[in-house]
NUGUNU-341631 format. One record per residue (C-alpha): x, y, z; residue number from 1. Coordinates in steps of 0.001 Angstrom, whole numbers. Example, Ala and Ser with C-alpha at 12.3 -4.5 7.8 and 13.67 -1.06 7.14 Angstrom:
BEGIN
<node east="12300" north="-4500" up="7800" num="1"/>
<node east="13670" north="-1060" up="7140" num="2"/>
***
This chain:
BEGIN
<node east="-91038" north="-63302" up="13502" num="1"/>
<node east="-89899" north="-61412" up="16627" num="2"/>
<node east="-90864" north="-57768" up="16927" num="3"/>
<node east="-87280" north="-57091" up="17518" num="4"/>
<node east="-86404" north="-58054" up="13802" num="5"/>
<node east="-88915" north="-55431" up="12561" num="6"/>
<node east="-87605" north="-52617" up="14838" num="7"/>
<node east="-83746" north="-52662" up="14070" num="8"/>
<node east="-82587" north="-50565" up="11249" num="9"/>
<node east="-82631" north="-52406" up="7991" num="10"/>
<node east="-83112" north="-51615" up="4280" num="11"/>
<node east="-86435" north="-52328" up="2626" num="12"/>
<node east="-87012" north="-56165" up="1854" num="13"/>
<node east="-83443" north="-56669" up="3346" num="14"/>
<node east="-84727" north="-59911" up="4916" num="15"/>
<node east="-86102" north="-61072" up="1675" num="16"/>
<node east="-82589" north="-60458" up="-14" num="17"/>
<node east="-80851" north="-62452" up="2651" num="18"/>
<node east="-83279" north="-65435" up="2329" num="19"/>
<node east="-82879" north="-65075" up="-1454" num="20"/>
<node east="-78960" north="-65674" up="-778" num="21"/>
<node east="-79750" north="-68562" up="1418" num="22"/>
<node east="-82138" north="-70160" up="-1105" num="23"/>
<node east="-79317" north="-69707" up="-3769" num="24"/>
<node east="-76836" north="-71625" up="-1718" num="25"/>
<node east="-74708" north="-68861" up="-422" num="26"/>
<node east="-72637" north="-69838" up="2613" num="27"/>
<node east="-73861" north="-68652" up="6077" num="28"/>
<node east="-70630" north="-66637" up="6435" num="29"/>
<node east="-71287" north="-64823" up="3232" num="30"/>
<node east="-74875" north="-64050" up="4026" num="31"/>
<node east="-73748" north="-62638" up="7342" num="32"/>
<node east="-71190" north="-60465" up="5546" num="33"/>
<node east="-73942" north="-59101" up="3306" num="34"/>
<node east="-76236" north="-58467" up="6399" num="35"/>
<node east="-73484" north="-56623" up="8163" num="36"/>
<node east="-72593" north="-54339" up="5250" num="37"/>
<node east="-76306" north="-53545" up="4642" num="38"/>
<node east="-77141" north="-53019" up="8212" num="39"/>
<node east="-74281" north="-50521" up="8563" num="40"/>
<node east="-75848" north="-48567" up="5640" num="41"/>
<node east="-79309" north="-48826" up="7236" num="42"/>
<node east="-77869" north="-47294" up="10492" num="43"/>
<node east="-76281" north="-44496" up="8671" num="44"/>
<node east="-79665" north="-43751" up="6960" num="45"/>
<node east="-81469" north="-44019" up="10340" num="46"/>
<node east="-79000" north="-41862" up="12120" num="47"/>
<node east="-79006" north="-39217" up="9352" num="48"/>
<node east="-82817" north="-39297" up="9143" num="49"/>
<node east="-82607" north="-40193" up="5378" num="50"/>
<node east="-85591" north="-42069" up="3791" num="51"/>
<node east="-84337" north="-44751" up="1490" num="52"/>
<node east="-86581" north="-44038" up="-1188" num="53"/>
<node east="-85442" north="-40373" up="-1347" num="54"/>
<node east="-81791" north="-41392" up="-867" num="55"/>
<node east="-79547" north="-39383" up="-3441" num="56"/>
<node east="-76143" north="-39925" up="-4952" num="57"/>
<node east="-74920" north="-37198" up="-2733" num="58"/>
<node east="-75860" north="-39334" up="285" num="59"/>
<node east="-73769" north="-42237" up="-961" num="60"/>
<node east="-70820" north="-39861" up="-1370" num="61"/>
<node east="-71305" north="-38630" up="2417" num="62"/>
<node east="-71706" north="-42310" up="3287" num="63"/>
<node east="-68303" north="-42992" up="1988" num="64"/>
<node east="-66784" north="-40211" up="4051" num="65"/>
<node east="-68701" north="-41620" up="7169" num="66"/>
<node east="-66932" north="-44879" up="6781" num="67"/>
<node east="-63475" north="-43492" up="6072" num="68"/>
<node east="-63998" north="-41596" up="9487" num="69"/>
<node east="-64984" north="-44643" up="11317" num="70"/>
<node east="-68332" north="-43183" up="12501" num="71"/>
<node east="-70212" north="-46276" up="11752" num="72"/>
<node east="-68892" north="-47879" up="15034" num="73"/>
<node east="-70319" north="-45168" up="17268" num="74"/>
<node east="-73640" north="-45241" up="15271" num="75"/>
<node east="-73849" north="-49062" up="15897" num="76"/>
<node east="-73349" north="-48584" up="19618" num="77"/>
<node east="-76187" north="-45950" up="19619" num="78"/>
<node east="-78460" north="-48349" up="17891" num="79"/>
<node east="-77628" north="-51227" up="19987" num="80"/>
<node east="-78332" north="-49218" up="23145" num="81"/>
<node east="-81608" north="-47704" up="21719" num="82"/>
<node east="-83309" north="-50741" up="20049" num="83"/>
<node east="-81825" north="-53848" up="21392" num="84"/>
<node east="-81015" north="-53470" up="25117" num="85"/>
<node east="-84545" north="-52617" up="26107" num="86"/>
<node east="-85717" north="-55789" up="24249" num="87"/>
<node east="-83386" north="-58034" up="25938" num="88"/>
<node east="-86101" north="-60447" up="27171" num="89"/>
<node east="-87409" north="-60612" up="23598" num="90"/>
<node east="-83986" north="-61612" up="22411" num="91"/>
<node east="-83779" north="-64351" up="25001" num="92"/>
<node east="-87028" north="-65648" up="23876" num="93"/>
<node east="-86261" north="-65806" up="20057" num="94"/>
<node east="-82936" north="-67552" up="19999" num="95"/>
<node east="-83751" north="-69866" up="17054" num="96"/>
<node east="-84093" north="-68958" up="13546" num="97"/>
<node east="-81816" north="-68093" up="10577" num="98"/>
<node east="-82450" north="-64358" up="10369" num="99"/>
<node east="-82325" north="-63956" up="14239" num="100"/>
<node east="-78920" north="-65746" up="14250" num="101"/>
<node east="-77677" north="-63570" up="11452" num="102"/>
<node east="-78755" north="-60255" up="13037" num="103"/>
<node east="-77659" north="-61314" up="16426" num="104"/>
<node east="-74078" north="-61544" up="14965" num="105"/>
<node east="-74435" north="-58278" up="13169" num="106"/>
<node east="-75516" north="-56258" up="16089" num="107"/>
<node east="-73226" north="-57899" up="18637" num="108"/>
<node east="-75514" north="-60652" up="19973" num="109"/>
<node east="-78417" north="-58223" up="19908" num="110"/>
<node east="-77236" north="-56135" up="22862" num="111"/>
<node east="-76445" north="-59133" up="25075" num="112"/>
<node east="-72696" north="-58929" up="24701" num="113"/>
<node east="-70781" north="-56496" up="26878" num="114"/>
<node east="-68009" north="-56596" up="24342" num="115"/>
<node east="-69169" north="-55717" up="20815" num="116"/>
<node east="-67972" north="-58196" up="18233" num="117"/>
<node east="-66530" north="-55279" up="16134" num="118"/>
<node east="-64128" north="-54440" up="18998" num="119"/>
<node east="-61016" north="-55274" up="16912" num="120"/>
<node east="-62093" north="-52860" up="14247" num="121"/>
<node east="-62064" north="-50021" up="16874" num="122"/>
<node east="-58262" north="-50071" up="17103" num="123"/>
<node east="-57958" north="-48991" up="13372" num="124"/>
<node east="-60787" north="-46464" up="13220" num="125"/>
<node east="-62072" north="-45814" up="9830" num="126"/>
<node east="-62271" north="-48289" up="6946" num="127"/>
<node east="-59822" north="-48661" up="4144" num="128"/>
<node east="-60912" north="-48291" up="494" num="129"/>
<node east="-61019" north="-52110" up="48" num="130"/>
<node east="-63558" north="-52480" up="2764" num="131"/>
<node east="-65543" north="-49621" up="1723" num="132"/>
<node east="-65772" north="-51018" up="-1821" num="133"/>
<node east="-66827" north="-54300" up="-483" num="134"/>
<node east="-69748" north="-52641" up="1346" num="135"/>
<node east="-70668" north="-50649" up="-1766" num="136"/>
<node east="-70623" north="-53788" up="-3701" num="137"/>
<node east="-73055" north="-55473" up="-1288" num="138"/>
<node east="-75356" north="-52587" up="-1695" num="139"/>
<node east="-75110" north="-52989" up="-5524" num="140"/>
<node east="-76132" north="-56539" up="-5165" num="141"/>
<node east="-79048" north="-55548" up="-3025" num="142"/>
<node east="-80245" north="-53064" up="-5545" num="143"/>
<node east="-80113" north="-55719" up="-8417" num="144"/>
<node east="-82213" north="-57930" up="-6199" num="145"/>
<node east="-84750" north="-55114" up="-5769" num="146"/>
<node east="-84982" north="-54711" up="-9565" num="147"/>
<node east="-85336" north="-58349" up="-10084" num="148"/>
<node east="-88249" north="-58468" up="-7439" num="149"/>
<node east="-89836" north="-55310" up="-9172" num="150"/>
<node east="-89307" north="-53184" up="-6157" num="151"/>
<node east="-88691" north="-49331" up="-6214" num="152"/>
<node east="-85145" north="-48071" up="-5832" num="153"/>
<node east="-83670" north="-44609" up="-5577" num="154"/>
<node east="-81071" north="-45017" up="-8349" num="155"/>
<node east="-79607" north="-47909" up="-10370" num="156"/>
<node east="-76869" north="-50153" up="-9065" num="157"/>
<node east="-74215" north="-48525" up="-11497" num="158"/>
<node east="-74793" north="-45274" up="-9861" num="159"/>
<node east="-73003" north="-46568" up="-6759" num="160"/>
<node east="-69292" north="-45635" up="-7787" num="161"/>
<node east="-66446" north="-47436" up="-6231" num="162"/>
<node east="-63832" north="-45388" up="-4584" num="163"/>
<node east="-60227" north="-45379" up="-6072" num="164"/>
<node east="-57941" north="-47519" up="-3871" num="165"/>
<node east="-54101" north="-47725" up="-3827" num="166"/>
<node east="-52785" north="-50632" up="-5993" num="167"/>
<node east="-50066" north="-52500" up="-4059" num="168"/>
<node east="-47868" north="-55431" up="-5191" num="169"/>
<node east="-49235" north="-58356" up="-3146" num="170"/>
<node east="-46666" north="-60232" up="-1250" num="171"/>
<node east="-46452" north="-63499" up="486" num="172"/>
<node east="-44389" north="-64029" up="3659" num="173"/>
<node east="-41186" north="-66227" up="3240" num="174"/>
<node east="-41506" north="-70038" up="3577" num="175"/>
<node east="-39623" north="-69716" up="6849" num="176"/>
<node east="-42076" north="-67130" up="8233" num="177"/>
<node east="-45129" north="-69095" up="7226" num="178"/>
<node east="-43720" north="-72303" up="8959" num="179"/>
<node east="-43033" north="-70236" up="12027" num="180"/>
<node east="-46629" north="-68979" up="12053" num="181"/>
<node east="-48064" north="-72399" up="11438" num="182"/>
<node east="-46023" north="-73874" up="14430" num="183"/>
<node east="-46635" north="-70781" up="16704" num="184"/>
<node east="-49813" north="-71995" up="18581" num="185"/>
<node east="-47874" north="-74507" up="20468" num="186"/>
<node east="-45666" north="-71666" up="21766" num="187"/>
<node east="-48115" north="-68935" up="22269" num="188"/>
<node east="-51425" north="-70582" up="23368" num="189"/>
<node east="-51683" north="-71408" up="27223" num="190"/>
<node east="-54545" north="-73803" up="26604" num="191"/>
<node east="-53167" north="-77151" up="25202" num="192"/>
<node east="-56548" north="-77939" up="23582" num="193"/>
<node east="-56730" north="-74531" up="21743" num="194"/>
<node east="-52979" north="-74870" up="20764" num="195"/>
<node east="-53624" north="-78298" up="19250" num="196"/>
<node east="-56787" north="-77105" up="17535" num="197"/>
<node east="-55146" north="-73784" up="16037" num="198"/>
<node east="-51950" north="-75684" up="15019" num="199"/>
<node east="-54143" north="-78244" up="13043" num="200"/>
<node east="-56088" north="-75473" up="11270" num="201"/>
<node east="-53094" north="-73668" up="10120" num="202"/>
<node east="-51356" north="-76923" up="9050" num="203"/>
<node east="-54588" north="-77879" up="7009" num="204"/>
<node east="-54730" north="-74355" up="5497" num="205"/>
<node east="-51298" north="-74530" up="4180" num="206"/>
<node east="-51419" north="-78042" up="3155" num="207"/>
<node east="-54604" north="-77791" up="1112" num="208"/>
<node east="-54918" north="-74165" up="-9" num="209"/>
<node east="-58631" north="-74051" up="1503" num="210"/>
<node east="-60363" north="-70884" up="2085" num="211"/>
<node east="-60840" north="-70070" up="5793" num="212"/>
<node east="-64593" north="-70361" up="5282" num="213"/>
<node east="-64163" north="-73717" up="3909" num="214"/>
<node east="-62028" north="-74760" up="6814" num="215"/>
<node east="-64345" north="-73303" up="9439" num="216"/>
<node east="-67229" north="-75042" up="7777" num="217"/>
<node east="-65743" north="-78516" up="7793" num="218"/>
<node east="-67827" north="-81236" up="9413" num="219"/>
<node east="-66572" north="-84423" up="11029" num="220"/>
<node east="-68238" north="-86705" up="8387" num="221"/>
<node east="-66158" north="-85082" up="5748" num="222"/>
<node east="-62876" north="-86509" up="7219" num="223"/>
<node east="-61344" north="-89615" up="5911" num="224"/>
<node east="-58021" north="-91428" up="6269" num="225"/>
<node east="-57127" north="-91153" up="2619" num="226"/>
<node east="-56360" north="-87486" up="3266" num="227"/>
<node east="-58863" north="-86361" up="779" num="228"/>
<node east="-61716" north="-83840" up="1709" num="229"/>
<node east="-64658" north="-83014" up="-539" num="230"/>
<node east="-65614" north="-79511" up="242" num="231"/>
<node east="-68056" north="-77041" up="-1047" num="232"/>
<node east="-66561" north="-73561" up="-2122" num="233"/>
<node east="-67791" north="-70399" up="-3772" num="234"/>
<node east="-70814" north="-70790" up="-6018" num="235"/>
<node east="-71846" north="-74028" up="-4150" num="236"/>
<node east="-69309" north="-75958" up="-6194" num="237"/>
<node east="-67745" north="-79085" up="-4761" num="238"/>
<node east="-64074" north="-80048" up="-5277" num="239"/>
<node east="-61452" north="-82282" up="-3613" num="240"/>
<node east="-58897" north="-81002" up="-1317" num="241"/>
<node east="-55731" north="-83027" up="-239" num="242"/>
<node east="-54000" north="-83053" up="3114" num="243"/>
<node east="-50214" north="-83675" up="3512" num="244"/>
<node east="-49066" north="-86462" up="5918" num="245"/>
<node east="-47889" north="-83683" up="8224" num="246"/>
<node east="-51100" north="-82075" up="8291" num="247"/>
<node east="-52839" north="-85458" up="8887" num="248"/>
<node east="-50764" north="-86159" up="11927" num="249"/>
<node east="-51811" north="-82749" up="13516" num="250"/>
<node east="-55461" north="-83223" up="12666" num="251"/>
<node east="-55196" north="-86705" up="14390" num="252"/>
<node east="-53698" north="-85205" up="17517" num="253"/>
<node east="-56439" north="-82530" up="17727" num="254"/>
<node east="-59320" north="-85125" up="17090" num="255"/>
<node east="-58313" north="-86857" up="20272" num="256"/>
<node east="-59380" north="-83889" up="22172" num="257"/>
<node east="-62346" north="-83031" up="19862" num="258"/>
<node east="-63749" north="-86471" up="20482" num="259"/>
<node east="-63764" north="-85780" up="24179" num="260"/>
<node east="-66327" north="-82941" up="23481" num="261"/>
<node east="-69032" north="-84985" up="21752" num="262"/>
<node east="-71638" north="-83733" up="24173" num="263"/>
<node east="-71604" north="-80220" up="25665" num="264"/>
<node east="-73556" north="-80948" up="28767" num="265"/>
<node east="-71279" north="-84025" up="29930" num="266"/>
<node east="-68042" north="-84042" up="31640" num="267"/>
<node east="-65018" north="-85641" up="30076" num="268"/>
<node east="-65793" north="-88963" up="31991" num="269"/>
<node east="-69446" north="-88881" up="30761" num="270"/>
<node east="-68354" north="-88787" up="27080" num="271"/>
<node east="-69288" north="-91815" up="24957" num="272"/>
<node east="-67758" north="-95083" up="25954" num="273"/>
<node east="-67449" north="-96245" up="22300" num="274"/>
<node east="-64341" north="-94116" up="22360" num="275"/>
<node east="-62280" north="-96481" up="24495" num="276"/>
<node east="-63832" north="-99664" up="22917" num="277"/>
<node east="-62947" north="-98464" up="19261" num="278"/>
<node east="-59604" north="-97258" up="20425" num="279"/>
<node east="-59054" north="-100766" up="21829" num="280"/>
<node east="-60134" north="-102446" up="18630" num="281"/>
<node east="-57856" north="-100330" up="16507" num="282"/>
<node east="-54908" north="-100994" up="18801" num="283"/>
<node east="-55569" north="-104799" up="18417" num="284"/>
<node east="-55375" north="-104468" up="14709" num="285"/>
<node east="-52026" north="-102647" up="15020" num="286"/>
<node east="-53601" north="-99452" up="13448" num="287"/>
<node east="-52596" north="-96648" up="15857" num="288"/>
<node east="-50911" north="-94104" up="13696" num="289"/>
<node east="-53928" north="-92026" up="12918" num="290"/>
<node east="-56289" north="-93864" up="15210" num="291"/>
<node east="-58553" north="-90890" up="15873" num="292"/>
<node east="-59188" north="-90223" up="12232" num="293"/>
<node east="-60169" north="-93908" up="11925" num="294"/>
<node east="-62418" north="-93340" up="14867" num="295"/>
<node east="-64279" north="-90610" up="13163" num="296"/>
<node east="-64608" north="-92739" up="10089" num="297"/>
<node east="-66047" north="-95652" up="12247" num="298"/>
<node east="-68455" north="-93193" up="13937" num="299"/>
<node east="-69646" north="-92024" up="10478" num="300"/>
<node east="-70325" north="-95767" up="9315" num="301"/>
<node east="-72102" north="-96494" up="12458" num="302"/>
<node east="-74259" north="-93311" up="12494" num="303"/>
<node east="-72818" north="-92481" up="15806" num="304"/>
<node east="-71610" north="-88962" up="14537" num="305"/>
<node east="-75245" north="-88005" up="14112" num="306"/>
<node east="-75659" north="-88008" up="17860" num="307"/>
<node east="-72831" north="-85510" up="18465" num="308"/>
<node east="-74080" north="-82029" up="19621" num="309"/>
<node east="-72042" north="-80361" up="16937" num="310"/>
<node east="-71140" north="-81736" up="13559" num="311"/>
<node east="-68192" north="-79136" up="13227" num="312"/>
<node east="-64510" north="-80475" up="13081" num="313"/>
<node east="-63386" north="-77148" up="14873" num="314"/>
<node east="-65170" north="-76078" up="17944" num="315"/>
<node east="-64584" north="-73405" up="20813" num="316"/>
<node east="-63351" north="-74542" up="24164" num="317"/>
<node east="-64171" north="-71319" up="25851" num="318"/>
<node east="-66347" north="-68320" up="25479" num="319"/>
<node east="-70060" north="-67589" up="25350" num="320"/>
<node east="-71003" north="-70290" up="22758" num="321"/>
<node east="-69031" north="-73139" up="24107" num="322"/>
<node east="-72061" north="-74888" up="25746" num="323"/>
<node east="-74247" north="-74212" up="22794" num="324"/>
<node east="-75344" north="-77093" up="20576" num="325"/>
<node east="-74063" north="-76778" up="16923" num="326"/>
<node east="-71236" north="-74711" up="18127" num="327"/>
<node east="-68532" north="-73882" up="15712" num="328"/>
<node east="-65397" north="-71763" up="15875" num="329"/>
<node east="-65795" north="-68467" up="14490" num="330"/>
<node east="-63774" north="-67013" up="11646" num="331"/>
<node east="-63192" north="-63654" up="13457" num="332"/>
<node east="-61584" north="-65447" up="16368" num="333"/>
<node east="-59263" north="-67356" up="14106" num="334"/>
<node east="-58335" north="-64449" up="12206" num="335"/>
<node east="-57378" north="-62569" up="15451" num="336"/>
<node east="-55366" north="-65364" up="16677" num="337"/>
<node east="-53299" north="-65472" up="13579" num="338"/>
<node east="-52889" north="-61606" up="13640" num="339"/>
<node east="-51590" north="-61987" up="17313" num="340"/>
<node east="-49170" north="-64875" up="16204" num="341"/>
<node east="-47890" north="-62636" up="13299" num="342"/>
<node east="-47200" north="-59739" up="15656" num="343"/>
<node east="-45353" north="-61788" up="18293" num="344"/>
<node east="-43303" north="-63478" up="15676" num="345"/>
<node east="-42463" north="-60062" up="14145" num="346"/>
<node east="-43552" north="-60994" up="10608" num="347"/>
<node east="-43537" north="-57660" up="8669" num="348"/>
<node east="-45619" north="-58804" up="5559" num="349"/>
<node east="-49296" north="-58655" up="6377" num="350"/>
<node east="-50307" north="-62307" up="6988" num="351"/>
<node east="-53717" north="-63829" up="7345" num="352"/>
<node east="-55608" north="-67193" up="6813" num="353"/>
<node east="-55978" north="-66118" up="3207" num="354"/>
<node east="-52200" north="-65491" up="2959" num="355"/>
<node east="-51602" north="-69262" up="3690" num="356"/>
<node east="-53792" north="-69975" up="568" num="357"/>
<node east="-51674" north="-67598" up="-1437" num="358"/>
<node east="-48475" north="-69249" up="66" num="359"/>
<node east="-49715" north="-72574" up="-950" num="360"/>
<node east="-50093" north="-71537" up="-4515" num="361"/>
<node east="-46853" north="-69583" up="-4665" num="362"/>
<node east="-44573" north="-72188" up="-3112" num="363"/>
<node east="-46312" north="-75057" up="-4960" num="364"/>
<node east="-45680" north="-73095" up="-8273" num="365"/>
<node east="-42074" north="-72535" up="-7210" num="366"/>
<node east="-41665" north="-76359" up="-6858" num="367"/>
<node east="-43004" north="-77002" up="-10300" num="368"/>
<node east="-46805" north="-77324" up="-9805" num="369"/>
<node east="-48670" north="-76408" up="-13041" num="370"/>
<node east="-51045" north="-73566" up="-13065" num="371"/>
<node east="-53895" north="-75839" up="-14363" num="372"/>
<node east="-53337" north="-78061" up="-11354" num="373"/>
<node east="-53282" north="-75214" up="-8958" num="374"/>
<node east="-56558" north="-73791" up="-10533" num="375"/>
<node east="-58373" north="-77304" up="-9729" num="376"/>
<node east="-56932" north="-77240" up="-6121" num="377"/>
<node east="-57959" north="-73696" up="-5422" num="378"/>
<node east="-61321" north="-74068" up="-6969" num="379"/>
<node east="-60938" north="-71304" up="-9402" num="380"/>
<node east="-63208" north="-70805" up="-12456" num="381"/>
<node east="-60667" north="-68771" up="-14277" num="382"/>
<node east="-56910" north="-69540" up="-14762" num="383"/>
<node east="-56375" north="-65733" up="-14627" num="384"/>
<node east="-57538" north="-65864" up="-11074" num="385"/>
<node east="-55090" north="-68626" up="-10235" num="386"/>
<node east="-52069" north="-66587" up="-11699" num="387"/>
<node east="-53017" north="-63795" up="-9415" num="388"/>
<node east="-52584" north="-65995" up="-6475" num="389"/>
<node east="-48942" north="-67116" up="-7476" num="390"/>
<node east="-46591" north="-64444" up="-6006" num="391"/>
<node east="-42879" north="-64927" up="-6906" num="392"/>
<node east="-40787" north="-64853" up="-3905" num="393"/>
<node east="-37661" north="-62758" up="-3796" num="394"/>
<node east="-35509" north="-65757" up="-3632" num="395"/>
<node east="-37258" north="-67451" up="-6402" num="396"/>
<node east="-37023" north="-64235" up="-8512" num="397"/>
<node east="-33350" north="-63872" up="-7857" num="398"/>
<node east="-32502" north="-67508" up="-8630" num="399"/>
<node east="-34393" north="-67135" up="-11963" num="400"/>
<node east="-32346" north="-63915" up="-13017" num="401"/>
<node east="-29158" north="-65711" up="-12069" num="402"/>
<node east="-30085" north="-68915" up="-14040" num="403"/>
<node east="-31704" north="-67427" up="-17149" num="404"/>
<node east="-30349" north="-63873" up="-17790" num="405"/>
<node east="-28428" north="-63652" up="-21086" num="406"/>
<node east="-25791" north="-61433" up="-19688" num="407"/>
<node east="-25180" north="-62940" up="-16217" num="408"/>
***
């Protein structure tokens, strides 16, 4: 293991905790989130010269204020400068490995990137209560792991108290606004390839109710022309998700571009010749409506997909990782693009990738879908969780009053 990983601020046994999560089938994105939240606490302890074993409840209280004021961003910059930039050669040497990849993301590519990956958070300053509680929850999980491993901890997990947050009534944007958002990449993206990719992603999110992590994690060998996807969600549980004809059409359009990027180190003309041959075969059979989805299925059956540099359905077309093998579009990038679309469209209700999942549940319910069916489609263990996803739109609520009120 690189000396670098030993020098950056981390909590005791933190690497073991992250490997424990990996061994228990947590997604890579979830593990990264845990690593980020724990590293921010580790940076706080390092900057404040607090020994973890002597950490007090008062330190946790001060840590909450530290996050509310947004001081963690400056502290991360200082750590990046002190520990990482001077070890740039070592970073270049150790580019492989699960933990190296995780910490590279946490600390902004370990000092290599000029633009820190947390730059978007800088526009808002401190963290809100929900974000702080998420970070405290990660710390609790870490403490429980330490107990399970018979390691010493300064206080029990329950001593880490959550902060009170404002309870707000969740809202989902109108169907019209969500449709405008889904269609907006074709208007706002200058690069046609990126526009097709982002449009297909938004169409698929709203069509299926998938989580963004499930969408980003899709591999080409999961696609099929019967519009059914078998995806692995939270808790490593597999379920079926179903695409609409409209979303399948946009996926097919995007795949034409995606298949031209099978190999990162070749020009478009040097991509596999099987593409033209299989296209011709399909046209000869008269099956041209969704030929590129059919091509992917042919590649899967022949084993040709295994030769692709990246298995991911959605890949970047520009940026620092575009030429990397196993490249995959990042969640942060896609969330930022959605935020930009929403701003440019003037949608007032906060709308994110997860909002499309809520919108899927809400408008399916308005059209008569049963809560039990939605529970299966969303991958929820509890029906109570599903009911929290279904938000009655104002139009639906008004129509209900007008139709059913006894004194109307």
